[in-house]
Residue, then its C-alpha position, 0 to 999 in steps of 0.5 A: m058548865e056540869k061536870r060529868p063522871l066519865p063512863i066505867r069503860c073510859t075509866m078502865k082503860h085509863l087505869i089499865l095501862p098504868v097499873s100494867f105498866m107497873a106490873l111489867a117494870g115490877v117483874a123487871l127489877s126484881g132479879h128472879a129472871q133466869d140466864a138461858p142454860a149455855a150449850n155445852i157441844n161437847s154433852m150433845p149425844r152423837w148419833s152413833e149413840f142413838p138408837l137403831p130403829p125397830e126391824k119389824v114394825p107392823t104395818p098399817a094392814e097388819l095392826l088392822a089385822k090384828v084389831t079386827e082379830t081382836q074385835n072378834q074374839r070379844r064379841q064370840l066371848r060375849t056370845e059364849v057368856r050370854a049363852l052360860v046358864w046362870d044357876e041361882s040355886d042354893p050354894n049349900v046343895f052344891a057344897e054338899t055334892a062337891r064334897d060327897k065326890i072327895n075321898p073321904s080318906l084324902a079329906g082327912p088329916v095325914e096320919g103318921s104312918y110314916s116314923v121319924a126314920e122313914i121321913e129321915a131316908l125320903a129326904v136323904e132320897l130326894r135331895r139326892k134326887a134334887a142335886p144338879p147334874p154335873v155342868i159339862n165342859 
């Protein structure tokens, strides 16, 4: 009688069972299991320590109204943005036009028209104005 090899499925079944028992025994004997923490009843929070429930909770209808309002605002904003006319002209021309609108005396550096004494007097006056009023009892 000729010996035929066992099918692979049967061989795997015979190997998996002993190997899994060995792995289970190794885990059980390793000593790495942690004990469950002991419950300390004195460290538990009391009912008086729990926060109060919120007072003004919006209803589902109020939430729906707010969401609808936000979506309507978004649609309106998108419509306004689509209606904008984007200027794709030369930015240098725009810059020159803006510079022409500015008063030339404001665009230049500040000239030394104040003396040191005038600046000090101005600083003293500003400090006096900046002093807080007296405290009311």
